[in-house]
PyMOL CGO cylinders between C-alpha atoms (Angstrom):
from pymol import cmd
from pymol.cgo import CYLINDER

trace = [
    CYLINDER, -1.24, 9.91, 4.28, -3.69, 10.82, 2.19, 0.3, 1, 1, 1, 1, 1, 1,
    CYLINDER, -3.69, 10.82, 2.19, -6.00, 10.93, 5.29, 0.3, 1, 1, 1, 1, 1, 1,
    CYLINDER, -6.00, 10.93, 5.29, -3.72, 13.27, 7.10, 0.3, 1, 1, 1, 1, 1, 1,
    CYLINDER, -3.72, 13.27, 7.10, -4.26, 16.87, 7.86, 0.3, 1, 1, 1, 1, 1, 1,
    CYLINDER, -4.26, 16.87, 7.86, -1.97, 18.34, 5.12, 0.3, 1, 1, 1, 1, 1, 1,
    CYLINDER, -1.97, 18.34, 5.12, -1.73, 22.07, 6.59, 0.3, 1, 1, 1, 1, 1, 1,
    CYLINDER, -1.73, 22.07, 6.59, 0.14, 20.29, 9.74, 0.3, 1, 1, 1, 1, 1, 1,
    CYLINDER, 0.14, 20.29, 9.74, 1.75, 17.67, 7.33, 0.3, 1, 1, 1, 1, 1, 1,
    CYLINDER, 1.75, 17.67, 7.33, 5.09, 18.01, 9.85, 0.3, 1, 1, 1, 1, 1, 1,
    CYLINDER, 5.09, 18.01, 9.85, 3.29, 17.36, 12.91, 0.3, 1, 1, 1, 1, 1, 1,
    CYLINDER, 3.29, 17.36, 12.91, 1.33, 14.27, 11.47, 0.3, 1, 1, 1, 1, 1, 1,
    CYLINDER, 1.33, 14.27, 11.47, 4.63, 12.98, 9.95, 0.3, 1, 1, 1, 1, 1, 1,
    CYLINDER, 4.63, 12.98, 9.95, 6.12, 13.15, 13.68, 0.3, 1, 1, 1, 1, 1, 1,
    CYLINDER, 6.12, 13.15, 13.68, 3.35, 11.44, 14.82, 0.3, 1, 1, 1, 1, 1, 1,
    CYLINDER, 3.35, 11.44, 14.82, 3.72, 8.65, 12.28, 0.3, 1, 1, 1, 1, 1, 1,
    CYLINDER, 3.72, 8.65, 12.28, 7.47, 8.24, 13.31, 0.3, 1, 1, 1, 1, 1, 1,
    CYLINDER, 7.47, 8.24, 13.31, 6.67, 8.65, 16.81, 0.3, 1, 1, 1, 1, 1, 1,
    CYLINDER, 6.67, 8.65, 16.81, 4.21, 5.68, 16.83, 0.3, 1, 1, 1, 1, 1, 1,
    CYLINDER, 4.21, 5.68, 16.83, 4.16, 1.91, 16.12, 0.3, 1, 1, 1, 1, 1, 1,
    CYLINDER, 4.16, 1.91, 16.12, 3.36, 2.10, 12.14, 0.3, 1, 1, 1, 1, 1, 1,
    CYLINDER, 3.36, 2.10, 12.14, 5.73, 0.31, 10.26, 0.3, 1, 1, 1, 1, 1, 1,
    CYLINDER, 5.73, 0.31, 10.26, 5.89, 2.43, 6.79, 0.3, 1, 1, 1, 1, 1, 1,
    CYLINDER, 5.89, 2.43, 6.79, 4.52, 5.60, 5.27, 0.3, 1, 1, 1, 1, 1, 1,
    CYLINDER, 4.52, 5.60, 5.27, 1.97, 4.65, 2.76, 0.3, 1, 1, 1, 1, 1, 1,
    CYLINDER, 1.97, 4.65, 2.76, 1.74, 7.26, 0.05, 0.3, 1, 1, 1, 1, 1, 1,
    CYLINDER, 1.74, 7.26, 0.05, -1.05, 7.46, -2.64, 0.3, 1, 1, 1, 1, 1, 1,
    CYLINDER, -1.05, 7.46, -2.64, 0.13, 9.01, -5.85, 0.3, 1, 1, 1, 1, 1, 1,
    CYLINDER, 0.13, 9.01, -5.85, -2.80, 9.70, -7.85, 0.3, 1, 1, 1, 1, 1, 1,
    CYLINDER, -2.80, 9.70, -7.85, -3.24, 11.11, -11.80, 0.3, 1, 1, 1, 1, 1, 1,
    CYLINDER, -3.24, 11.11, -11.80, -6.68, 12.08, -12.54, 0.3, 1, 1, 1, 1, 1, 1,
    CYLINDER, -6.68, 12.08, -12.54, -6.58, 9.85, -15.16, 0.3, 1, 1, 1, 1, 1, 1,
    CYLINDER, -6.58, 9.85, -15.16, -6.18, 6.51, -14.08, 0.3, 1, 1, 1, 1, 1, 1,
    CYLINDER, -6.18, 6.51, -14.08, -8.43, 7.24, -11.19, 0.3, 1, 1, 1, 1, 1, 1,
    CYLINDER, -8.43, 7.24, -11.19, -10.82, 10.09, -10.74, 0.3, 1, 1, 1, 1, 1, 1,
    CYLINDER, -10.82, 10.09, -10.74, -8.93, 12.12, -8.11, 0.3, 1, 1, 1, 1, 1, 1,
    CYLINDER, -8.93, 12.12, -8.11, -5.18, 14.07, -7.97, 0.3, 1, 1, 1, 1, 1, 1,
    CYLINDER, -5.18, 14.07, -7.97, -2.94, 14.21, -4.90, 0.3, 1, 1, 1, 1, 1, 1,
    CYLINDER, -2.94, 14.21, -4.90, 0.80, 14.91, -4.89, 0.3, 1, 1, 1, 1, 1, 1,
    CYLINDER, 0.80, 14.91, -4.89, 3.86, 13.89, -6.93, 0.3, 1, 1, 1, 1, 1, 1,
    CYLINDER, 3.86, 13.89, -6.93, 7.07, 13.46, -6.29, 0.3, 1, 1, 1, 1, 1, 1,
    CYLINDER, 7.07, 13.46, -6.29, 8.34, 16.96, -5.35, 0.3, 1, 1, 1, 1, 1, 1,
    CYLINDER, 8.34, 16.96, -5.35, 6.15, 16.62, -1.98, 0.3, 1, 1, 1, 1, 1, 1,
    CYLINDER, 6.15, 16.62, -1.98, 7.45, 13.04, -1.23, 0.3, 1, 1, 1, 1, 1, 1,
    CYLINDER, 7.45, 13.04, -1.23, 11.05, 14.40, -1.40, 0.3, 1, 1, 1, 1, 1, 1,
    CYLINDER, 11.05, 14.40, -1.40, 9.87, 17.13, 0.81, 0.3, 1, 1, 1, 1, 1, 1,
    CYLINDER, 9.87, 17.13, 0.81, 8.07, 14.79, 3.32, 0.3, 1, 1, 1, 1, 1, 1,
    CYLINDER, 8.07, 14.79, 3.32, 11.87, 12.39, 3.07, 0.3, 1, 1, 1, 1, 1, 1,
    CYLINDER, 11.87, 12.39, 3.07, 13.47, 15.03, 4.89, 0.3, 1, 1, 1, 1, 1, 1,
    CYLINDER, 13.47, 15.03, 4.89, 10.99, 14.30, 8.00, 0.3, 1, 1, 1, 1, 1, 1,
    CYLINDER, 10.99, 14.30, 8.00, 10.41, 11.07, 7.98, 0.3, 1, 1, 1, 1, 1, 1,
    CYLINDER, 10.41, 11.07, 7.98, 12.06, 8.31, 9.74, 0.3, 1, 1, 1, 1, 1, 1,
    CYLINDER, 12.06, 8.31, 9.74, 10.36, 5.23, 8.65, 0.3, 1, 1, 1, 1, 1, 1,
    CYLINDER, 10.36, 5.23, 8.65, 10.48, 3.83, 4.82, 0.3, 1, 1, 1, 1, 1, 1,
    CYLINDER, 10.48, 3.83, 4.82, 7.79, 5.33, 2.00, 0.3, 1, 1, 1, 1, 1, 1,
    CYLINDER, 7.79, 5.33, 2.00, 5.92, 2.66, 0.49, 0.3, 1, 1, 1, 1, 1, 1,
    CYLINDER, 5.92, 2.66, 0.49, 4.97, 4.62, -2.84, 0.3, 1, 1, 1, 1, 1, 1,
    CYLINDER, 4.97, 4.62, -2.84, 1.28, 3.73, -4.58, 0.3, 1, 1, 1, 1, 1, 1,
    CYLINDER, 1.28, 3.73, -4.58, 1.28, 4.94, -8.14, 0.3, 1, 1, 1, 1, 1, 1,
    CYLINDER, 1.28, 4.94, -8.14, -2.29, 5.07, -8.83, 0.3, 1, 1, 1, 1, 1, 1,
    CYLINDER, -2.29, 5.07, -8.83, -1.48, 6.53, -12.58, 0.3, 1, 1, 1, 1, 1, 1,
    CYLINDER, -1.48, 6.53, -12.58, -1.02, 5.60, -16.25, 0.3, 1, 1, 1, 1, 1, 1,
    CYLINDER, -1.02, 5.60, -16.25, 2.05, 4.66, -17.93, 0.3, 1, 1, 1, 1, 1, 1,
    CYLINDER, 2.05, 4.66, -17.93, 3.75, 4.49, -14.07, 0.3, 1, 1, 1, 1, 1, 1,
    CYLINDER, 3.75, 4.49, -14.07, 6.94, 3.21, -16.00, 0.3, 1, 1, 1, 1, 1, 1,
    CYLINDER, 6.94, 3.21, -16.00, 8.12, 6.71, -17.03, 0.3, 1, 1, 1, 1, 1, 1,
    CYLINDER, 8.12, 6.71, -17.03, 8.01, 7.74, -13.40, 0.3, 1, 1, 1, 1, 1, 1,
    CYLINDER, 8.01, 7.74, -13.40, 10.03, 5.02, -11.79, 0.3, 1, 1, 1, 1, 1, 1,
    CYLINDER, 10.03, 5.02, -11.79, 13.22, 6.69, -11.40, 0.3, 1, 1, 1, 1, 1, 1,
    CYLINDER, 13.22, 6.69, -11.40, 11.77, 9.83, -10.65, 0.3, 1, 1, 1, 1, 1, 1,
    CYLINDER, 11.77, 9.83, -10.65, 9.99, 8.31, -7.35, 0.3, 1, 1, 1, 1, 1, 1,
    CYLINDER, 9.99, 8.31, -7.35, 12.83, 6.31, -6.28, 0.3, 1, 1, 1, 1, 1, 1,
    CYLINDER, 12.83, 6.31, -6.28, 14.65, 9.44, -6.09, 0.3, 1, 1, 1, 1, 1, 1,
    CYLINDER, 14.65, 9.44, -6.09, 12.53, 11.19, -4.43, 0.3, 1, 1, 1, 1, 1, 1,
    CYLINDER, 12.53, 11.19, -4.43, 12.67, 8.87, -1.64, 0.3, 1, 1, 1, 1, 1, 1,
    CYLINDER, 12.67, 8.87, -1.64, 10.57, 5.64, -2.48, 0.3, 1, 1, 1, 1, 1, 1,
    CYLINDER, 10.57, 5.64, -2.48, 11.58, 2.50, -0.83, 0.3, 1, 1, 1, 1, 1, 1,
    CYLINDER, 11.58, 2.50, -0.83, 8.55, 0.61, -2.16, 0.3, 1, 1, 1, 1, 1, 1,
    CYLINDER, 8.55, 0.61, -2.16, 7.35, 1.19, -5.59, 0.3, 1, 1, 1, 1, 1, 1,
    CYLINDER, 7.35, 1.19, -5.59, 3.64, -0.12, -6.32, 0.3, 1, 1, 1, 1, 1, 1,
    CYLINDER, 3.64, -0.12, -6.32, 2.27, 0.04, -9.67, 0.3, 1, 1, 1, 1, 1, 1,
    CYLINDER, 2.27, 0.04, -9.67, -1.62, -1.30, -10.62, 0.3, 1, 1, 1, 1, 1, 1,
    CYLINDER, -1.62, -1.30, -10.62, -1.97, -4.26, -12.86, 0.3, 1, 1, 1, 1, 1, 1,
    CYLINDER, -1.97, -4.26, -12.86, -4.54, -2.61, -15.00, 0.3, 1, 1, 1, 1, 1, 1,
    CYLINDER, -4.54, -2.61, -15.00, -2.55, 0.06, -15.90, 0.3, 1, 1, 1, 1, 1, 1,
    CYLINDER, -2.55, 0.06, -15.90, 0.68, -1.89, -16.76, 0.3, 1, 1, 1, 1, 1, 1,
    CYLINDER, 0.68, -1.89, -16.76, 0.54, -3.82, -20.27, 0.3, 1, 1, 1, 1, 1, 1,
    CYLINDER, 0.54, -3.82, -20.27, 3.89, -4.82, -19.75, 0.3, 1, 1, 1, 1, 1, 1,
    CYLINDER, 3.89, -4.82, -19.75, 3.53, -5.67, -16.09, 0.3, 1, 1, 1, 1, 1, 1,
    CYLINDER, 3.53, -5.67, -16.09, 6.94, -8.15, -15.73, 0.3, 1, 1, 1, 1, 1, 1,
    CYLINDER, 6.94, -8.15, -15.73, 9.04, -5.33, -17.23, 0.3, 1, 1, 1, 1, 1, 1,
    CYLINDER, 9.04, -5.33, -17.23, 7.76, -2.72, -15.02, 0.3, 1, 1, 1, 1, 1, 1,
    CYLINDER, 7.76, -2.72, -15.02, 8.32, -4.75, -12.31, 0.3, 1, 1, 1, 1, 1, 1,
    CYLINDER, 8.32, -4.75, -12.31, 12.23, -5.49, -13.24, 0.3, 1, 1, 1, 1, 1, 1,
    CYLINDER, 12.23, -5.49, -13.24, 11.93, -1.79, -13.72, 0.3, 1, 1, 1, 1, 1, 1,
    CYLINDER, 11.93, -1.79, -13.72, 11.17, -0.81, -10.14, 0.3, 1, 1, 1, 1, 1, 1,
    CYLINDER, 11.17, -0.81, -10.14, 14.06, -3.62, -9.10, 0.3, 1, 1, 1, 1, 1, 1,
    CYLINDER, 14.06, -3.62, -9.10, 16.39, -2.14, -11.03, 0.3, 1, 1, 1, 1, 1, 1,
    CYLINDER, 16.39, -2.14, -11.03, 16.09, 0.96, -9.64, 0.3, 1, 1, 1, 1, 1, 1,
    CYLINDER, 16.09, 0.96, -9.64, 16.28, -0.70, -5.91, 0.3, 1, 1, 1, 1, 1, 1,
    CYLINDER, 16.28, -0.70, -5.91, 13.26, -0.23, -4.44, 0.3, 1, 1, 1, 1, 1, 1,
    CYLINDER, 13.26, -0.23, -4.44, 10.92, -3.15, -3.85, 0.3, 1, 1, 1, 1, 1, 1,
    CYLINDER, 10.92, -3.15, -3.85, 8.22, -3.91, -6.23, 0.3, 1, 1, 1, 1, 1, 1,
    CYLINDER, 8.22, -3.91, -6.23, 4.56, -4.06, -5.21, 0.3, 1, 1, 1, 1, 1, 1,
    CYLINDER, 4.56, -4.06, -5.21, 1.62, -4.82, -7.76, 0.3, 1, 1, 1, 1, 1, 1,
    CYLINDER, 1.62, -4.82, -7.76, -1.76, -3.15, -6.81, 0.3, 1, 1, 1, 1, 1, 1,
    CYLINDER, -1.76, -3.15, -6.81, -5.10, -5.44, -7.95, 0.3, 1, 1, 1, 1, 1, 1,
    CYLINDER, -5.10, -5.44, -7.95, -8.29, -3.37, -8.17, 0.3, 1, 1, 1, 1, 1, 1,
    CYLINDER, -8.29, -3.37, -8.17, -11.46, -4.87, -6.31, 0.3, 1, 1, 1, 1, 1, 1,
    CYLINDER, -11.46, -4.87, -6.31, -12.61, -6.51, -9.56, 0.3, 1, 1, 1, 1, 1, 1,
    CYLINDER, -12.61, -6.51, -9.56, -8.93, -8.28, -11.25, 0.3, 1, 1, 1, 1, 1, 1,
    CYLINDER, -8.93, -8.28, -11.25, -8.55, -11.63, -10.18, 0.3, 1, 1, 1, 1, 1, 1,
    CYLINDER, -8.55, -11.63, -10.18, -5.77, -12.62, -8.07, 0.3, 1, 1, 1, 1, 1, 1,
    CYLINDER, -5.77, -12.62, -8.07, -4.90, -15.55, -10.69, 0.3, 1, 1, 1, 1, 1, 1,
    CYLINDER, -4.90, -15.55, -10.69, -3.81, -12.95, -13.03, 0.3, 1, 1, 1, 1, 1, 1,
    CYLINDER, -3.81, -12.95, -13.03, -0.53, -12.64, -11.07, 0.3, 1, 1, 1, 1, 1, 1,
    CYLINDER, -0.53, -12.64, -11.07, 0.23, -16.57, -11.42, 0.3, 1, 1, 1, 1, 1, 1,
    CYLINDER, 0.23, -16.57, -11.42, 3.06, -15.79, -13.67, 0.3, 1, 1, 1, 1, 1, 1,
    CYLINDER, 3.06, -15.79, -13.67, 4.41, -13.28, -11.82, 0.3, 1, 1, 1, 1, 1, 1,
    CYLINDER, 4.41, -13.28, -11.82, 4.49, -13.97, -8.31, 0.3, 1, 1, 1, 1, 1, 1,
    CYLINDER, 4.49, -13.97, -8.31, 8.08, -14.96, -7.44, 0.3, 1, 1, 1, 1, 1, 1,
    CYLINDER, 8.08, -14.96, -7.44, 9.21, -11.46, -9.03, 0.3, 1, 1, 1, 1, 1, 1,
    CYLINDER, 9.21, -11.46, -9.03, 7.16, -9.57, -6.88, 0.3, 1, 1, 1, 1, 1, 1,
    CYLINDER, 7.16, -9.57, -6.88, 7.79, -8.01, -3.26, 0.3, 1, 1, 1, 1, 1, 1,
    CYLINDER, 7.79, -8.01, -3.26, 4.28, -7.18, -2.62, 0.3, 1, 1, 1, 1, 1, 1,
    CYLINDER, 4.28, -7.18, -2.62, 0.70, -7.58, -3.83, 0.3, 1, 1, 1, 1, 1, 1,
    CYLINDER, 0.70, -7.58, -3.83, -1.67, -4.45, -3.08, 0.3, 1, 1, 1, 1, 1, 1,
    CYLINDER, -1.67, -4.45, -3.08, -5.15, -6.05, -2.63, 0.3, 1, 1, 1, 1, 1, 1,
    CYLINDER, -5.15, -6.05, -2.63, -7.34, -2.60, -2.82, 0.3, 1, 1, 1, 1, 1, 1,
    CYLINDER, -7.34, -2.60, -2.82, -10.14, -3.34, -0.66, 0.3, 1, 1, 1, 1, 1, 1,
    CYLINDER, -10.14, -3.34, -0.66, -12.02, -0.35, -2.06, 0.3, 1, 1, 1, 1, 1, 1,
    CYLINDER, -12.02, -0.35, -2.06, -12.39, 1.35, -5.41, 0.3, 1, 1, 1, 1, 1, 1,
    CYLINDER, -12.39, 1.35, -5.41, -9.45, 3.67, -5.72, 0.3, 1, 1, 1, 1, 1, 1,
    CYLINDER, -9.45, 3.67, -5.72, -9.42, 7.35, -5.83, 0.3, 1, 1, 1, 1, 1, 1,
    CYLINDER, -9.42, 7.35, -5.83, -10.64, 8.57, -2.57, 0.3, 1, 1, 1, 1, 1, 1,
    CYLINDER, -10.64, 8.57, -2.57, -9.95, 7.84, 1.04, 0.3, 1, 1, 1, 1, 1, 1,
    CYLINDER, -9.95, 7.84, 1.04, -12.59, 6.85, 3.40, 0.3, 1, 1, 1, 1, 1, 1,
    CYLINDER, -12.59, 6.85, 3.40, -14.70, 4.42, 1.49, 0.3, 1, 1, 1, 1, 1, 1,
    CYLINDER, -14.70, 4.42, 1.49, -16.87, 1.08, 3.04, 0.3, 1, 1, 1, 1, 1, 1,
    CYLINDER, -16.87, 1.08, 3.04, -14.61, -1.93, 3.04, 0.3, 1, 1, 1, 1, 1, 1,
    CYLINDER, -14.61, -1.93, 3.04, -15.18, -4.90, 0.30, 0.3, 1, 1, 1, 1, 1, 1,
    CYLINDER, -15.18, -4.90, 0.30, -15.78, -7.86, 2.04, 0.3, 1, 1, 1, 1, 1, 1,
    CYLINDER, -15.78, -7.86, 2.04, -15.13, -9.90, -0.88, 0.3, 1, 1, 1, 1, 1, 1,
    CYLINDER, -15.13, -9.90, -0.88, -11.47, -9.04, -0.34, 0.3, 1, 1, 1, 1, 1, 1,
    CYLINDER, -11.47, -9.04, -0.34, -11.28, -11.69, 2.42, 0.3, 1, 1, 1, 1, 1, 1,
    CYLINDER, -11.28, -11.69, 2.42, -12.01, -14.90, 0.43, 0.3, 1, 1, 1, 1, 1, 1,
    CYLINDER, -12.01, -14.90, 0.43, -9.23, -12.98, -2.27, 0.3, 1, 1, 1, 1, 1, 1,
    CYLINDER, -9.23, -12.98, -2.27, -6.47, -12.66, 0.78, 0.3, 1, 1, 1, 1, 1, 1,
    CYLINDER, -6.47, -12.66, 0.78, -6.73, -16.62, 1.20, 0.3, 1, 1, 1, 1, 1, 1,
    CYLINDER, -6.73, -16.62, 1.20, -6.48, -17.32, -2.32, 0.3, 1, 1, 1, 1, 1, 1,
    CYLINDER, -6.48, -17.32, -2.32, -3.52, -15.00, -2.55, 0.3, 1, 1, 1, 1, 1, 1,
    CYLINDER, -3.52, -15.00, -2.55, -1.92, -16.46, -0.03, 0.3, 1, 1, 1, 1, 1, 1,
    CYLINDER, -1.92, -16.46, -0.03, -2.70, -20.23, -1.31, 0.3, 1, 1, 1, 1, 1, 1,
    CYLINDER, -2.70, -20.23, -1.31, -0.96, -19.11, -4.26, 0.3, 1, 1, 1, 1, 1, 1,
    CYLINDER, -0.96, -19.11, -4.26, 2.48, -17.41, -2.78, 0.3, 1, 1, 1, 1, 1, 1,
    CYLINDER, 2.48, -17.41, -2.78, 2.42, -20.16, -0.67, 0.3, 1, 1, 1, 1, 1, 1,
    CYLINDER, 2.42, -20.16, -0.67, 2.17, -22.88, -3.56, 0.3, 1, 1, 1, 1, 1, 1,
    CYLINDER, 2.17, -22.88, -3.56, 4.90, -21.11, -5.57, 0.3, 1, 1, 1, 1, 1, 1,
    CYLINDER, 4.90, -21.11, -5.57, 7.29, -20.54, -2.04, 0.3, 1, 1, 1, 1, 1, 1,
    CYLINDER, 7.29, -20.54, -2.04, 6.98, -16.77, -2.96, 0.3, 1, 1, 1, 1, 1, 1,
    CYLINDER, 6.98, -16.77, -2.96, 8.04, -14.35, -0.17, 0.3, 1, 1, 1, 1, 1, 1,
    CYLINDER, 8.04, -14.35, -0.17, 5.59, -12.05, -1.49, 0.3, 1, 1, 1, 1, 1, 1,
    CYLINDER, 5.59, -12.05, -1.49, 3.71, -9.85, 1.30, 0.3, 1, 1, 1, 1, 1, 1,
    CYLINDER, 3.71, -9.85, 1.30, -0.09, -8.79, 0.99, 0.3, 1, 1, 1, 1, 1, 1,
    CYLINDER, -0.09, -8.79, 0.99, -0.72, -5.38, 1.75, 0.3, 1, 1, 1, 1, 1, 1,
    CYLINDER, -0.72, -5.38, 1.75, -4.50, -4.72, 2.13, 0.3, 1, 1, 1, 1, 1, 1,
    CYLINDER, -4.50, -4.72, 2.13, -5.92, -1.02, 1.42, 0.3, 1, 1, 1, 1, 1, 1,
    CYLINDER, -5.92, -1.02, 1.42, -8.93, 0.50, 1.81, 0.3, 1, 1, 1, 1, 1, 1,
    CYLINDER, -8.93, 0.50, 1.81, -11.46, 0.68, 4.69, 0.3, 1, 1, 1, 1, 1, 1,
    CYLINDER, -11.46, 0.68, 4.69, -9.04, -0.78, 7.12, 0.3, 1, 1, 1, 1, 1, 1,
    CYLINDER, -9.04, -0.78, 7.12, -9.80, -0.06, 10.77, 0.3, 1, 1, 1, 1, 1, 1,
    CYLINDER, -9.80, -0.06, 10.77, -9.90, -1.54, 14.21, 0.3, 1, 1, 1, 1, 1, 1,
    CYLINDER, -9.90, -1.54, 14.21, -13.37, -3.21, 13.13, 0.3, 1, 1, 1, 1, 1, 1,
    CYLINDER, -13.37, -3.21, 13.13, -12.06, -5.61, 10.50, 0.3, 1, 1, 1, 1, 1, 1,
    CYLINDER, -12.06, -5.61, 10.50, -8.04, -5.61, 10.94, 0.3, 1, 1, 1, 1, 1, 1,
    CYLINDER, -8.04, -5.61, 10.94, -7.62, -8.91, 13.34, 0.3, 1, 1, 1, 1, 1, 1,
    CYLINDER, -7.62, -8.91, 13.34, -9.99, -10.78, 10.25, 0.3, 1, 1, 1, 1, 1, 1,
    CYLINDER, -9.99, -10.78, 10.25, -7.82, -9.29, 7.58, 0.3, 1, 1, 1, 1, 1, 1,
    CYLINDER, -7.82, -9.29, 7.58, -4.84, -10.64, 9.59, 0.3, 1, 1, 1, 1, 1, 1,
    CYLINDER, -4.84, -10.64, 9.59, -6.21, -14.10, 10.11, 0.3, 1, 1, 1, 1, 1, 1,
    CYLINDER, -6.21, -14.10, 10.11, -6.90, -14.53, 6.44, 0.3, 1, 1, 1, 1, 1, 1,
    CYLINDER, -6.90, -14.53, 6.44, -3.57, -13.97, 5.53, 0.3, 1, 1, 1, 1, 1, 1,
    CYLINDER, -3.57, -13.97, 5.53, -2.18, -10.29, 5.57, 0.3, 1, 1, 1, 1, 1, 1,
    CYLINDER, -2.18, -10.29, 5.57, 1.03, -8.88, 6.16, 0.3, 1, 1, 1, 1, 1, 1,
    CYLINDER, 1.03, -8.88, 6.16, 0.46, -5.48, 5.91, 0.3, 1, 1, 1, 1, 1, 1,
    CYLINDER, 0.46, -5.48, 5.91, -2.30, -3.12, 6.64, 0.3, 1, 1, 1, 1, 1, 1,
    CYLINDER, -2.30, -3.12, 6.64, -2.85, 0.47, 5.21, 0.3, 1, 1, 1, 1, 1, 1,
    CYLINDER, -2.85, 0.47, 5.21, -5.32, 2.75, 7.58, 0.3, 1, 1, 1, 1, 1, 1,
    CYLINDER, -5.32, 2.75, 7.58, -5.70, 6.28, 6.72, 0.3, 1, 1, 1, 1, 1, 1,
    CYLINDER, -5.70, 6.28, 6.72, -8.94, 7.65, 7.96, 0.3, 1, 1, 1, 1, 1, 1,
    CYLINDER, -8.94, 7.65, 7.96, -9.11, 5.22, 11.06, 0.3, 1, 1, 1, 1, 1, 1,
    CYLINDER, -9.11, 5.22, 11.06, -5.83, 6.29, 11.74, 0.3, 1, 1, 1, 1, 1, 1,
    CYLINDER, -5.83, 6.29, 11.74, -5.97, 10.34, 11.32, 0.3, 1, 1, 1, 1, 1, 1,
    CYLINDER, -5.97, 10.34, 11.32, -9.48, 10.35, 12.62, 0.3, 1, 1, 1, 1, 1, 1,
    CYLINDER, -9.48, 10.35, 12.62, -8.71, 9.18, 15.65, 0.3, 1, 1, 1, 1, 1, 1,
    CYLINDER, -8.71, 9.18, 15.65, -8.69, 11.10, 18.68, 0.3, 1, 1, 1, 1, 1, 1,
    CYLINDER, -8.69, 11.10, 18.68, -5.45, 9.31, 19.85, 0.3, 1, 1, 1, 1, 1, 1,
    CYLINDER, -5.45, 9.31, 19.85, -3.75, 8.30, 16.79, 0.3, 1, 1, 1, 1, 1, 1,
    CYLINDER, -3.75, 8.30, 16.79, -0.71, 6.53, 18.54, 0.3, 1, 1, 1, 1, 1, 1,
    CYLINDER, -0.71, 6.53, 18.54, -2.96, 4.43, 20.75, 0.3, 1, 1, 1, 1, 1, 1,
    CYLINDER, -2.96, 4.43, 20.75, -4.91, 3.28, 17.49, 0.3, 1, 1, 1, 1, 1, 1,
    CYLINDER, -4.91, 3.28, 17.49, -1.86, 2.21, 15.62, 0.3, 1, 1, 1, 1, 1, 1,
    CYLINDER, -1.86, 2.21, 15.62, -0.79, 0.29, 18.86, 0.3, 1, 1, 1, 1, 1, 1,
    CYLINDER, -0.79, 0.29, 18.86, -3.87, -1.46, 19.41, 0.3, 1, 1, 1, 1, 1, 1,
    CYLINDER, -3.87, -1.46, 19.41, -3.77, -2.42, 15.47, 0.3, 1, 1, 1, 1, 1, 1,
    CYLINDER, -3.77, -2.42, 15.47, -0.18, -3.38, 15.65, 0.3, 1, 1, 1, 1, 1, 1,
    CYLINDER, -0.18, -3.38, 15.65, -1.33, -5.54, 18.84, 0.3, 1, 1, 1, 1, 1, 1,
    CYLINDER, -1.33, -5.54, 18.84, -3.54, -7.84, 16.44, 0.3, 1, 1, 1, 1, 1, 1,
    CYLINDER, -3.54, -7.84, 16.44, -0.47, -9.04, 14.59, 0.3, 1, 1, 1, 1, 1, 1,
    CYLINDER, -0.47, -9.04, 14.59, 1.41, -10.04, 17.92, 0.3, 1, 1, 1, 1, 1, 1,
    CYLINDER, 1.41, -10.04, 17.92, -1.33, -12.92, 18.00, 0.3, 1, 1, 1, 1, 1, 1,
    CYLINDER, -1.33, -12.92, 18.00, -0.34, -14.83, 14.67, 0.3, 1, 1, 1, 1, 1, 1,
    CYLINDER, -0.34, -14.83, 14.67, 2.74, -16.59, 13.27, 0.3, 1, 1, 1, 1, 1, 1,
    CYLINDER, 2.74, -16.59, 13.27, 4.12, -15.10, 10.12, 0.3, 1, 1, 1, 1, 1, 1,
]
cmd.load_cgo(trace, "trace")
């Protein structure tokens, strides 16, 4: 939703409601962990009154543990925190689960997936950043593709049920390749909201997944 037109937010939410998209992806930025500021729990709570699909809330903030319960109360169904922002990640993951939300962990482009070896069974979703976090519309980092394969191998080896989410630079040009590599969830912002027909673009992107067995 970071790429949505916030002067027409109700219409943008309605478009996603009508589309084949599964979730709303909401980027929360604090201007400290990343060089940008977006919105917080009050906007999410307002959006939840219009949205008819789950909220995937991506916390690109320092000290996210202070706000888990507040974001859950605002309407978050999935809460993702950054590995790089959590010195006590195991504790934070279980704090998210105890709130009733699914627990996600995001990795910046430079962070190896091997850093999650001791926690992968506890994580519901791993968000691989395929751009440097902070701004929409960036160019996809193609080193993400072998990273997806390494993460998929780790999940399979541990017999975990963790979903792989890709966030940044995702569009029709690479969606099929990402799904083939092992991704389960694709976060698309600019490529959707900047399209002439966002609903049709979402439908096309969803059709790629029907060709694979997950």
